[in-house]
SEMI-370676 format. One record per atom (N, C-alpha, C): residue in three letters; x, y, z. Coordinates in steps of 0.02 Angstrom, whole numbers, plus 50000, padded with zeros to 5 digits. Each point is the difference from the previous one (the first is absolute). Layout:
BEGIN
ALAXYZ ...
//
This chain:
BEGIN
MET529905483053236 MET500495003450041 MET500004997250070 PHE499405000150031 PHE499984997750070 PHE500034992350004 GLY499834996549944 GLY500094992850000 GLY500734998250006 TYR500415003949963 TYR500734998850004 TYR500255001550069 LEU499785005450029 LEU500235001950066 LEU499814994950052 ASN499374997649995 ASN499784995150050 ASN500364993349992 ARG500184998349939 ARG500394993849991 ARG500695000750032 LEU500265006349999 LEU500655001250031 LEU499954999450076 MET499435001950026 MET499915000350073 MET499454995350020 ILE500164993650006 ILE499504994850014 ILE499924999750076 LEU499495003350024 LEU499965001550071 LEU499944993850044 ALA499454996949995 ALA499854994750048 ALA500474994149993 ILE500164998249937 ILE500434994249989 ILE500695001250027 VAL500285005949984 VAL500675001750023 VAL500035000250076 CYS499495003250029 CYS499995000550073 CYS499984993150032 GLY499604995549970 GLY499934993450030 GLY500624995749989 LEU500295000149939 LEU500554995649985 LEU500675002450028 PHE500105006449998 PHE500665002650019 PHE499995003550068 GLN499415000350031 GLN499945003150067 GLN500335006950001 HIS499815004149948 HIS500295006749995 HIS499465005250012 CYS499604999150052 CYS499465004750015 CYS500275006050037 ALA499555004650016 ALA500225006450028 ALA500334999150067 GLY500575003550008 GLY500305000750066 GLY499695005850036 ALA500235001350060 ALA499695005250041 ALA500075006949968 ALA500515000949957 ALA500125006649973 ALA499745000749929 ASP499684994949971 ASP499755000449932 ASP499305003250001 VAL499995006449985 VAL499385004050006 VAL499935004549939 LEU499415000149971 LEU499815004949950 LEU499525004950033 SER500125006449992 SER499575005050032 SER499865005749952 ILE499455003550013 ILE499805005949963 ILE499985005950048 ASP500245005849978 ASP500025005950043 ASP499295002250021 ASN499975003350057 ASN499415003950019 ASN500165007349985 ILE499615003149956 ILE500145006949980 ILE499375004250009 ALA500085006549992 ALA499445004650005 ALA500045005149944 ALA499435002349977 ALA499965005049947 ALA499355003750006 ASN499945005549963 ASN499395004050000 ASN499584998249938 ALA499355001350004 ALA499584999149941 ALA500275004349943 GLY500054996949940 GLY500265003649942 GLY500744999549990 ASP500374997250049 ASP500734999549994 ASP500194994849947 SER500535001649963 SER500344995249958 SER500684998750030 ASP500374995349971 ASP500664998350026 ASP499984998150074 ALA499514995950019 ALA499984997250067 ALA500374993349996 PHE500645000150017 PHE500444994249989 PHE499954995150058 CYS499944993749982 CYS499944994650049 CYS500474994449978 PHE500424997650046 PHE500504995049982 PHE499804993150026 VAL500144994949959 VAL499994993150021 VAL500704998350024 ARG500064997350061 ARG500654998850030 ARG500064992850023 ALA500624997850012 ALA500104993150021 ALA500604999550046 THR499964995650049 THR500584997550035 THR500064992649982 HIS500624997449995 HIS500084993149977 HIS500654997250027 ASP499964993750021 ASP500584996550029 ASP500524998249948 SER499774999149938 SER500454997949946 SER500015005449946 GLY500524999849958 GLY500015004449943 GLY499434998249953 ILE499715004949966 ILE499444998749954 ILE500165002749931 GLU499754996449949 GLU500105001949931 GLU499365002849967 GLY499444999750036 GLY499385002549972 GLY499434999250049 PHE499415002049978 PHE499414999650044 PHE499385000649957 ALA499434998050030 ALA499355001049969 ALA499525002750053 VAL499575004749981 VAL499515002850046 VAL499335000749965 GLY499474999150039 GLY499325001549979 GLY499705004650052 ILE499795006049978 ILE499785005250048 ILE499325002649979 GLN499565000850049 GLN499325002649990 GLN499955006850034 TYR499685004949966 TYR499885006650029 TYR499315002549979 ASP499785005550029 ASP499345002749987 ASP500005004049935 PRO499684997549947 PRO500025003549936 PRO499545006049996 ILE499545000750047 ILE499555005749999 ILE500365006350021 HIS500424999550051 HIS500345005850027 HIS500735000649979 LEU500304994549977 LEU500714999949984 LEU500094997949927 ASN500445003549966 ASN500224998049934 ASN500754998650003 LEU500194993949982 LEU500714998149998 LEU500275002349933 SER500315005950001 SER500215003249937 SER500664997349974 GLY500384996450042 GLY500644997449976 GLY500334995650052 VAL500424995549976 VAL500414995750043 VAL500705000049971 ASP500515001250043 ASP500695000149976 ASP500474997850055 PHE500665000749986 PHE500514997750047 PHE500425005850027 GLN499765006249990 GLN500385005850023 GLN500055000050076 ASP500595001550025 ASP500135000450072 ASP499924993350035 THR500114994549964 THR499954993450031 THR500694996750002 ALA500054994850040 ALA500614996050003 ALA500134996449934 VAL499464998649962 VAL500074996949935 VAL500375004649952 SER499805006349999 SER500335004949957 SER500745000850019 GLU500135000150065 GLU500695000550023 GLU500414994049980 LEU499704994050006 LEU500354993949980 LEU500195000049926 LEU499555002749958 LEU500105000049928 LEU500305006549974 SER500275004150045 SER500315006449982 SER499545004449959 GLY499365000150019 GLY499525004449968 GLY499644997049941 ALA500214994149976 ALA499674996849944 ALA499374996550023 ASP499554998749952 ASP499404996250016 ASP500164992650002 PRO499614996150036 PRO500114992750002 PRO499934997049930 ASP500334994249990 ASP499944996549936 ASP499294997849986 PHE499634998250053 PHE499304998149991 PHE499595003650053 ALA499515003949977 ALA499545003550045 ALA499314999649968 GLY499644994650016 GLY499334999149975 GLY499515003350048 ILE499735005849979 ILE499585004050044 ILE499335001149966 SER499474998350035 SER499325000849974 SER499585003850050 ILE499685005549978 ILE499575004150043 ILE499294999849971 ASP499534997850039 ASP499295000249981 ASP499665005550041 SER499935005849970 SER499745005850037 SER499264999150017 ALA499644996049962 ALA499284999150013 ALA499894996050064 THR500424995050012 THR499914995750059 THR500495001750055 GLY500495004349988 GLY500495001850050 GLY500474994350015 VAL500284996949947 VAL500454994350009 VAL500675001449966 LEU500544998950037 LEU500685000349972 LEU500304993050005 LEU500254997549943 LEU500384993849999 LEU500695001649973 ALA500524997850035 ALA500685001449978 ALA500444994050012 GLY500404998149948 GLY500504994950007 GLY500675002849976 VAL500514999550041 VAL500645003449986 VAL500574995150009 ILE500454999649948 ILE500644996650005 ILE500535005449987 PHE500455000950048 PHE500465005649996 PHE500444999649938 SER500314994249987 SER500384998949938 SER500054992649987 TYR500024998149935 TYR500044992949983 TYR500704997250011 GLY500505004249992 GLY500684997450001 GLY500164996349936 ASP500594997149996 ASP500204995949942 ASP500514994950023 LEU500344996849953 LEU500474994750017 LEU500575002450044 SER500185006449992 SER500575002650038 SER499795004550058 THR499355002050001 THR499775004750052 THR499384997250034 PRO500034999050065 PRO499404997450035 PRO499455005350002 PRO499384998150011 PRO499455004950007 PRO500155004950058 ALA499795006249990 ALA500105005150052 ALA499594998050062 THR500325000550058 THR499694997850062 THR500005005650051 LEU499435001350029 LEU499955004950054 LEU500214996550064 PRO500555002150032 PRO500264996350058 PRO499494999350056 ALA500104994850040 ALA499554998950057 ALA499965006350043 SER499405001350023 SER499895005950043 SER499474998350051 PRO500184996150051 PRO499504997750048 PRO499745005450047 ASP500375005550007 ASP499805005250048 ASP499775006549967 ASP500335001949946 ASP499855006349966 ASP499574998749939 GLN499475003949993 GLN499554999049943 GLN500315002449935 ASN499934996149948 ASN500185002049932 ASN499375002249964 ALA500015006049971 ALA499455002149958 ALA500064996449933 LEU499464996649979 LEU500004996149939 LEU499635003449943 LEU499485003750016 LEU499565002649948 LEU499695006550026 ARG499935004949955 ARG499685006450019 ARG499345000749963 LEU499475001150038 LEU499335001049973 LEU499835007450004 ASN499725002749946 ASN499835007149998 ASN499255000749994 PHE499675002250055 PHE499285000750002 PHE499795007349989 THR499425000949969 THR499665006449998 THR499344999150038 VAL499865004750045 VAL499394999750041 VAL499455004049967 SER499404997249996 SER499445003649970 SER499885006650037 SER499855005249960 SER499905006650030 SER499355000450039 ILE499554995349992 ILE499355000150036 ILE499994995150058 SER500574997050016 SER500024995150054 SER499965003550068 LEU499614997250044 LEU499955002550068 LEU500534996550043 PRO500145002850059 PRO500514996850044 PRO499834992750014 ALA500514995849994 ALA499914992850011 ALA500684996750003 VAL500014993850026 VAL500604995849998 VAL499854994449950 LEU500374999849946 LEU499884995349946 LEU500544994550002 PRO499804993750004 PRO500514994650002 PRO500344999149933 ILE500644998350003 ILE500384997749941 ILE500264993150021 GLN499754994849969 GLN500074993250027 GLN500324995249951 PHE500414995550028 PHE500234994249962 PHE499434995049994 VAL499914997349941 VAL499504994849989 VAL500324994649957 ASN499984993850023 ASN500254994349961 ASN499474997549952 GLY500224997649943 GLY499554996549954 GLY499635004449952 MET500185006349993 MET499675004349951 MET500334998949932 GLY499625001449947 GLY500254999449932 GLY499864993149971 ASP500154999349934 ASP499914993749965 ASP500594998949953 PRO500464995550018 PRO500004995650058 PRO500115004050065 PRO499824997150056 PRO500045003750064 PRO500715001350021 VAL500095005950030 VAL500665002150025 VAL499975000350076 ASP500534997350031 ASP500065000450073 ASP500585004650019 ASN499995002250061 ASN500525004550025 ASN500594995950025 VAL500575000449965 VAL500584995950017 VAL500635004049989 LEU500544997850032 LEU500685002049986 LEU500364994049968 SER500475001449955 SER500364994549967 SER500735000350020 SER500254994350027 SER500694999650023 SER500324993749973 GLY500525000849958 GLY500344994249973 GLY499574995549958 GLY499495002849969 GLY499544996149960 GLY499454996850040 PHE499985001250065 PHE499474997250042 PHE499555005750026 SER499384998350013 SER499525005050024 SER499985000250076 ILE499995006050026 ILE499925001150071 ILE499315003050011 ILE499624997050044 ILE499335002750017 ILE500095004750059 PRO499945006649989 PRO500125004850055 PRO499385001350041 ILE500125002650058 ILE499465003050039 ILE499785006349963 LEU499355001249996 LEU499735005749963 LEU499725005250049 VAL500235006149993 VAL499775005550043 VAL499695005349955 ASP499345000950004 ASP499655004749957 ASP500155007250021 GLY499855004649954 GLY500095007150013 GLY499355003849991 SER500045006649996 SER499405004149994 SER500185006949974 LEU499505003349973 LEU500065007149983 LEU499455003750039 THR500205004650043 THR499545004050038 THR499875006549964 ILE499375001249981 ILE499815006449971 ILE499885004850059 ASN500425005050004 ASN500015004350059 ASN499345003850008 ASN499815001050062 ASN499465004650016 ASN500315006650021 LEU499945004949957 LEU500315006550012 LEU499515004950032 HIS499454997350026 HIS499485004450029 HIS499814997450069 ARG499955004550049 ARG499864998050069 ARG499575005350034 PHE499414997850025 PHE499575004250043 PHE500124997950072 TYR500055004850045 TYR500114998350071 TYR499795005750045 PHE499834998250062 PHE499825004850052 PHE500535000550055 GLY500294994450018 GLY500455000050058 GLY499624998950065 ASN500375000450055 ASN499704999050066 ASN499805006750030 ILE499455000050035 ILE499705006250026 ILE499844999050074 ALA500225004650041 ALA499825000050071 ALA499385004250011 ALA499564997850043 ALA499375003650013 ALA499834999550074 THR499605004750022 THR499744999850068 THR499244999549997 PRO499694995950043 PRO499274999450000 PRO499675006850008 GLY499525001349956 GLY499655006549999 GLY500345005249958 GLY500594998449972 GLY500365004849959 GLY499874999049926 LEU500325004249961 LEU499944999849928 LEU500594996149971 VAL499864995349955 VAL500524996249966 VAL500095002949930 THR500605002049984 THR500155002549933 THR500434994849964 ALA499764997449944 ALA500354994949961 ALA500135002849930 THR500625000349980 THR500185002649934 THR500244994449956 LEU499674999249943 LEU500194994949951 LEU500595002649959 ARG500534996049998 ARG500595001949962 ARG500144994949945 TYR500415002149952 TYR500094996249939 TYR500735000449978 ASP500304994149987 ASP500664999549971 ASP499934997249929 HIS500345003049952 HIS499984997449931 HIS500555003249959 GLN500174996649944 GLN500525002649956 GLN499715003049936 ASP499454997249976 ASP499715002449937 ASP499455005250014 GLU499945004849955 GLU499455004850008 GLU499334996549986 ILE499485002350034 ILE499344997149992 ILE499505005549981 GLN499444997749971 GLN499485004749979 GLN499425000550049 GLY499984995650049 GLY499455000250048 GLY500044994150047 PHE499514999650046 PHE499994994450048 PHE499304999050026 GLN499894994150028 GLN499404998650040 GLN500224996950065 VAL499695002150054 VAL500174997650067 VAL499364997650033 ALA500024994250033 ALA499444997350037 ALA500234998150070 ILE499675002850050 ILE500234999350070 ILE499414997750042 SER500114994850040 SER499494998050049 SER500285000850070 TYR499545000350049 TYR500205001350069 TYR499444997550047 ASP500184999150062 ASP499524997950051 ASP499605006150022 ASN499375000349979 ASN499605005950014 ASN499745000450072 THR500154994950040 THR499835000550071 THR500555003650039 ILE500595000749968 ILE500565003350033 ILE500195006449964 LEU499965000049934 LEU500215005749959 LEU499405003049965 ASP499895006350011 ASP499455003749968 ASP500315004949950 LEU499954998549935 LEU500315004149949 LEU499685006949997 GLN500415005150004 GLN499765006949997 GLN500015002449927 ILE499425001849973 ILE499955002249931 ILE500095007649997 PRO500515002549966 PRO500115007249999 PRO499495003549955 ALA499975006550007 ALA499525004049961 ALA500185000349927 SER500644999749984 SER500235000849932 SER500404993949978 GLY499934998149936 GLY500394994549973 GLY500745001350004 ALA500205006349995 ALA500715001750002 ALA500304998650068 ASP499594999750052 ASP500264998950068 ASP500274993050009 TRP499824995449955 TRP500294993250006 TRP500755000049986 TYR500245005249965 TYR500725000149985 TYR500315006950007 SER499655004750031 SER500285006750008 SER500634999750043 GLY500515003649979 GLY500645000250035 GLY500444994049988 LEU499774995249960 LEU500394994049985 LEU500375000849933 PHE500374994949981 PHE500385000249938 PHE499545001149940 LEU499424996749999 LEU499535000949945 LEU499795007349992 ASP499885003350057 ASP499785006949998 ASP500545004549971 ALA500634998750019 ALA500555004049974 ALA500094999049925 LEU499894993949976 LEU500124998449930 LEU499405002049956 PHE499404999050027 PHE499385001649962 PHE499595004950041 PRO500195006450001 PRO499645004950041 PRO499345002049969 GLY499575002550043 GLY499375002849976 GLY499394995950018 GLY500104993950024 GLY499434996050021 GLY499724995849944 PRO499534995550017 PRO499714995449950 PRO499625003749945 GLY500074997549939 GLY499625002749944 GLY500285006349970 VAL500545002550027 VAL500315006149974 VAL500564998149952 GLN500025003149943 GLN500534998549952 GLN500685001450031 GLY500444995049996 GLY500645000450034 GLY499994996950069 GLY499404999250028 GLY499934996350062 GLY499874992749984 ILE499734996350048 ILE499774993149984 ILE499335000949965 GLU500014998849935 GLU499435002149959 GLU499384995550010 LEU500114993950023 LEU499454995850023 LEU500194997050067 PHE499625001750052 PHE500114997250067 PHE499324998250028 TYR499914993450014 TYR499344997650020 TYR500064995650062 PRO499825002750059 PRO499974995850060 PRO499294997150008 ALA499964993950025 ALA499354996850013 ALA500064995850063 PHE499454999550038 PHE500044996950066 PHE499404995550013 ASP500124994950039 ASP499474996150030 ASP500204998850072 PRO499735003850047 PRO500234999550070 PRO499824993450033 ALA499574996049969 ALA499824993450028 ALA499914995249941 VAL500544998649965 VAL499974995549942 VAL499804993050022 GLU500164998250061 GLU499764994050033 GLU500065001350075 PRO499684995950042 PRO500035001450072 PRO500725000850025 GLY500135005750030 GLY500655001350030 GLY500535002549952 VAL499825001049936 VAL500505001949950 VAL499775006249962 GLY500445005049997 GLY499895005849958 GLY500444999849940 LEU499805003349946 LEU500374999949937 LEU500065007149973 ALA500605001849979 ALA500135006449967 ALA500394998849936 THR499795003049945 THR500344999149936 THR500155006949969 PHE500545000249962 PHE500225006249969 PHE500264998449930 ALA499765003749951 ALA500254999249931 ALA500265006749976 ALA500574999949966 ALA500305006149976 ALA500284998949930 ILE499865004549955 ILE500325000449934 ILE500285007049994 PHE500645000549988 PHE500335006550003 PHE499855004349938 ASP499944997049942 ASP499895003849939 ASP499354997549968 PHE499445003350018 PHE499344997849979 PHE499655005149956 LEU500255006249999 LEU499685005449965 LEU500425002449940 PRO499675002449947 PRO500395002949945 PRO500445005750027 PRO500595001249972 PRO500264997549936 PRO500404993550006 PHE499964996350055 PHE500324993550007 PHE500765000649988 GLY500325003150047 GLY500725001249993 GLY500454994550027 GLY499714994350020 GLY500414994550024 GLY500215000850072 GLN499605003450040 GLN500175001050071 GLN500054993350036 ALA500554999050037 ALA500124993550033 ALA500365001150066 LEU499984995050042 LEU500355000050065 LEU500694996949989 PRO500545003850008 PRO500674997249988 PRO500194995050054 GLY500504995949984 GLY500244995150048 GLY500315003350061 GLY500014996350055 GLY500295002550062 GLY499834995450058 ASP500295001350057 ASP499884996150060 ASP499675004350054 GLY499564996950039 GLY499685003450055 GLY499515005449980 GLN499754999749938 GLN499535005149978 GLN499344999350039 SER499775005550030 SER499394999850040 SER499405001349954 LEU499544995249999 LEU499425000349954 LEU499365002350034 LEU499854997050058 LEU499365001350033 LEU500095000450075 ARG499595004150032 ARG500005000550072 ARG499304998050025 LEU499974994950043 LEU499384997950030 LEU500025001550074 GLU499455002650026 GLU499955001550071 GLU499414996150029 PHE500134996750056 PHE499494996050034 PHE499935002350072 GLN499405000650023 GLN499865001250070 GLN499964993250035 THR500294999650060 THR499994993750038 THR499585000950063 PRO499704994750026 PRO499605000650061 PRO500455000750062 ALA499765003650049 ALA500385000950063 ALA499904993950045 ASP500254994449977 ASP499924993750036 ASP500684997750026 PRO500105000250065 PRO500664998050027 PRO500184992749985 ASN499504995949983 ASN500154993049984 ASN500394999349935 LEU500025005349961 LEU500384999849938 LEU500765000250012 LEU500215002450058 LEU500715000550014 LEU500344993149993 GLY500545000049963 GLY500374993849990 GLY499754995849942 THR499475002249966 THR499734996349943 THR500205003349935 THR499894996549945 THR500155002749933 THR499404998949955 THR499965004049949 THR499514998949946 THR500345001949934 GLU499744997549945 GLU500335001149935 GLU499595004549956 ILE500355004049961 ILE499715003649943 ILE500234996049939 VAL499534996749967 VAL500174994749951 VAL499935002649929 LEU500524999149960 LEU499955001049928 LEU499694993749972 ASP499355000549983 ASP499574994149996 ASP499694999449930 ASP500094994249968 ASP499714998849934 ASP499384995550003 SER499674999850058 SER499474995050011 SER499305002249982 TYR499895006549989 TYR499315002449996 TYR499865003249932 LEU499365001549989 LEU499795003749941 LEU500035007450014 LEU500095003949948 LEU500015007250008 LEU499325002550026 PRO499995004650046 PRO499375002550028 PRO499695005449956 SER500004999049934 SER499755005149955 SER499284998849978 CYS499734994150016 CYS499314998549982 CYS499555000450061 PRO499505004249999 PRO499555000350058 PRO499594993550005 PRO499884997650061 PRO499614993850008 PRO499305000549969 SER499755006149993 SER499325000949972 SER499984999049925 ASN500584999249967 ASN500014999249927 ASN500254993049983 PRO499564995249992 PRO500224993149987 PRO500314999149931 ASN499915004849955 ASN500274999549933 ASN500715002649994 CYS500255002850054 CYS500695002650000 CYS500484994450018 THR500514999249960 THR500514994850012 THR500655003450019 SER500254998350059 SER500615003250025 SER500604995649985 GLY500575003249986 GLY500624996349989 GLY500344998350066 GLN500554996549994 GLN500374997950059 GLN500405005850028 ALA500005000650066 ALA500405005350033 ALA500714997350009 LEU500445001549952 LEU500684997349998 LEU500505005650011 ASN500584998050024 ASN500575004550005 ASN500444999149938 TYR500075005249960 TYR500434999649941 TYR500235006949980 VAL500525000149959 VAL500235006149969 VAL499964999249925 ILE499955005549964 ILE499964999949927 ILE500685001849972 PHE500324995149970 PHE500665000949970 PHE499964998749926 ASP500135005149960 ASP500004999349927 ASP499354996949975 GLY499455002250031 GLY499344997649980 GLY499814993250028 LEU500444996950041 LEU499874993550029 LEU499905000550075 SER499604995450027 SER499894999950073 SER500514995350032 ILE500375002450049 ILE500504996150034 ILE499834999950075 SER500014994150029 SER499864999450072 SER500645001150039 PRO500025005050043 PRO500605001150040 PRO500054995250059 ILE500594999750029 ILE500074996750065 ILE499605003950051 LEU499634996650042 LEU499565003250048 LEU500234998650071 GLU500125005250039 GLU500204999350070 GLU499515003850044 ASN499624996450040 ASN499485003050041 ASN500295004550054 GLY499595004450026 GLY500195004150057 GLY499814996650065 ILE500455000050048 ILE499864997050065 ILE499925005750051 VAL499415000550028 VAL499865005150051 VAL500064996850068 GLU500455002650042 GLU500104997350067 GLU499785005250051 PHE499574997950046 PHE499755004650052 PHE500474999850060 VAL500275005750017 VAL500495000650054 VAL499775005450048 ASP500325000150059 ASP499815005050050 ASP500475006049999 GLN500355001049944 GLN500425005849991 GLN499745004049941 PRO500065006550002 PRO499765003949942 PRO500444998749939 GLY499694998949943 GLY500374999449937 GLY500095006949969 PHE500465000349951 PHE500125006549968 PHE500244999049928 LEU499945005349961 LEU500305000449934 LEU500635004250007 ARG500584997249982 ARG500615003950008 ARG500005005849950 GLY500085006050026 GLY499975006049960 GLY499365003950010 ASN499494996850029 ASN499365003550010 ASN500015003750067 SER500425005150004 SER500115003450064 SER499405003950025 ASN499565002249954 ASN499425003950022 ASN499384995750011 GLY500054993449988 GLY499464995450016 GLY499395000349956 ASP500075002749938 ASP499415000749958 ASP499914994449949 SER500404994850004 SER499964994149956 SER500315000949932 SER500265005949984 SER500345001249936 SER500725001950013 ILE500454997649958 ILE500715001850005 ILE500145005149946 ASP500135006350020 ASP500105005349951 ASP500415005650030 LEU500045005549963 LEU500405005850021 LEU499815002550069 ALA499354999550016 ALA499765002650064 ALA500344996550059 ASP500184993749992 ASP500324996350054 ASP500715002650013 ALA500365001749947 ALA500675002950009 ALA499955006850034 LEU499525004049980 LEU499915006650031 LEU499774999450073 PHE499604994950015 PHE499764999050068 PHE500594999050049 VAL500474995949979 VAL500594998950043 VAL500405006450008 MET500105003649945 MET500405006250002 MET499665005250046 ASN499345000549995 ASN499635004850043 ASN500074998150074 TRP499984993450014 TRP500074997850070 TRP500715001550025 LEU500504998749959 LEU500695000950021 LEU500205007350009 PHE499735004549957 PHE500295006749996 PHE499525005850013 VAL499334998849995 VAL499555005750010 VAL499434998250048 SER500144995650048 SER499524998350053 SER499354997149973 GLY500054996249946 GLY499414996649973 GLY499804994250043 ASP499444996749981 ASP499754994250038 ASP500504994349999 GLN500024996450056 GLN500434994250006 GLN499684993949966 PRO500384996049963 PRO499714993949971 PRO499734995450054 ALA499404997249987 ALA499714995250047 ALA500364993349998 CYS500384998949947 CYS500384993849992 CYS500705001749978 PHE500484999750046 PHE500695001749983 PHE500294995249948 ASP499784993750003 ASP500254995249951 ASP499825002049929 SER499415002649990 SER499805001949933 SER500415005949975 ALA500215004550045 ALA500405005849979 ALA500744998249990 ASP500224994350027 ASP500694997749991 ASP500064996749931 VAL499995004249948 VAL499944997549932 VAL500614995949980 ASN500595002150021 ASN500614996349982 ASN500164994250048 ASP499584999150051 ASP500044994450047 ASP500694999550033 ASP500265005950022 ASP500654999950034 ASP499935000750076 GLY499374999950024 GLY499875000450072 GLY500005007150027 GLY500035005049957 GLY499985007050022 GLY499555004149954 LEU499805005950024 LEU499585004549961 LEU500365006549989 ASP500155001649937 ASP500345006249984 ASP499875001949927 ILE500365005049976 ILE499885002649933 ILE500124994749946 SER500434995150015 SER500154994849951 SER499384995949982 ASP499524999450046 ASP499404996149985 ASP499585003549947 SER499955006650004 SER499635003849949 SER500354999549933 ILE500665000650000 ILE500384999649937 ILE499934993049970 PHE500034994850041 PHE499914993249975 PHE499324999249966 LEU499485002750033 LEU499334999449971 LEU499935003949935 LEU500295005949997 LEU499985004049938 LEU500374996449943 ASN500564997050016 ASN500374996349949 ASN499594994149974 TYR499654996650045 TYR499584994449980 TYR499425002449956 LEU499695005550019 LEU499415002449965 LEU500165003049932 PHE500585003449994 PHE500095004249941 PHE500624998549958 VAL500494996450026 VAL500604998849960 VAL500204992650000 ASN499494995650006 ASN500114992849995 ASN500504997550052 GLY499975002850060 GLY500424997650055 GLY499754993550027 PRO500364997050048 PRO499804993550027 PRO499345000450037 ILE499644994450001 ILE499364999650033 ILE500104999850075 PRO499595003350040 PRO500054999450072 PRO499954992750023 GLY500374998450053 GLY500054993150024 GLY499354997350028 ALA500024993650020 ALA499424996550026 ALA499695003850060 PRO499335000150003 PRO499524996649956 PRO499885003549933 GLY500365005549987 GLY499945003449936 GLY499425004949998 PRO499925003349943 PRO499495005349994 PRO499334997549975 PHE499924993449990 PHE499394997549969 PHE499534996450048 ASN500284995550040 ASN499594995950045 ASN500185001350073 CYS499495000250042 CYS500125001050071 CYS500384994150030 GLY500465001550044 GLY500384994750033 GLY500345002550061 LEU500444995850028 LEU500385001750059 LEU500725001349980 ASP500385003050046 ASP500705001649986 ASP500434993950016 PRO500354997249950 PRO500444994350013 PRO500665002050032 SER500145006650002 SER500655002350026 SER499975000950076 GLU500564998750032 GLU500065001150072 GLU500215007350012 ASP499545004150024 ASP500165006950016 ASP499545002350056 THR500085006150021 THR499615002650057 THR499375003749977 LEU499885000549935 LEU499415003549975 LEU499404995450005 ASP499415003150005 ASP499394996050002 ASP499425003949973 CYS499424996950000 CYS499385003149976 CYS499515000450058 VAL499725005950010 VAL499455000750048 VAL499344998149967 LEU499915002249938 LEU499404998649961 LEU500204997149933 PRO499574996149969 PRO500154997649932 PRO500095006049954 SER500454999349951 SER500125005449952 SER499824997949931 GLY499415002249977 GLY499774998549933 GLY499684993249994 CYS499864996650056 CYS499734993249998 CYS499274999950024 
//
């Protein structure tokens, strides 16, 4: 099959004798596409621009057979199908080797006869013609990655090269490879945090994802000369008042709560570096009802609080709270040499598999202005019903004045009134919009130009 095709398209000889090599517009290209793990019908097109009309083509394409299965190749939605009014080409020699990830294809649109010339795809030097449609299935266990889909000359026996055929002569095109990106649908992030020397830094880990998960592990490192991690009295305090607490109430180890929650720490994992790790499995106890964390954006998982030194030299500097995969879990005491610790990695458990999310570190910037949590009007570091009532008491029954007007300006309109309490209640209880920057999770400054300010940090 391919011997016949290659005899039809004698590359080097034709190019040398007839000087019919690629013009500037003779290009074969493969799409760059994206899909999720487990997706089928991930369609990828081979396309061409060409200075002359073409009657056929040959391609050799290599792809990753571990993560991709080429389940089919056809001409649907291509210029070839349009040229032939929906019919298949007269010759379509297509070979797929799923073990090695190789596609070889030789196509002649139509042979023609004594009265009818071969079907020709008109010259298209500027607009791409789709020639071939590839249908990939992505392995359900594939992790996020960019997988190349590449033209390769000389594969097969006899070898096939990537060419276009015009008037019985071979055109050697420029080759532009493509790719399939396996999407990362999981993201851990802290955001930017404003802090004052000597104050408390509150960093809330948030999570964006589409698929429900059964658990997670988080590993965080920090500069222990600047940040002193405060260990709360109860395991539930790592996420009390956050999204996890609302979804899995009752605290760690309680049925219906996070049934396995294990924090572990090494405040000096190496000189100048502290380490904190957290592992959670939502459904760990009988009767195993399939408890899971549903998909969503901005889900608050953990709250970390750090004390900072009252050092004025910190002003204008930054430090990072790092989502860090560099260390071992601090679960083995140094006194036990027979204990082997696993790697402290950041991952989520999806359908029984470990997936590494996108990791975005927290940037702590030391400034000479008080930071605040928007919505934390009473300054207690939690955003809840009490904050809405605090503003109402101040406005209408001579209650205490907020120490930070910016934090009480929940709707960020530059004023303080009943609307701020209503905005906060809508956010807390009826899925209303999230309070504006710096938001209710991480301490920061007000990006809005208004006359409100903070006398003291609020919740930071």
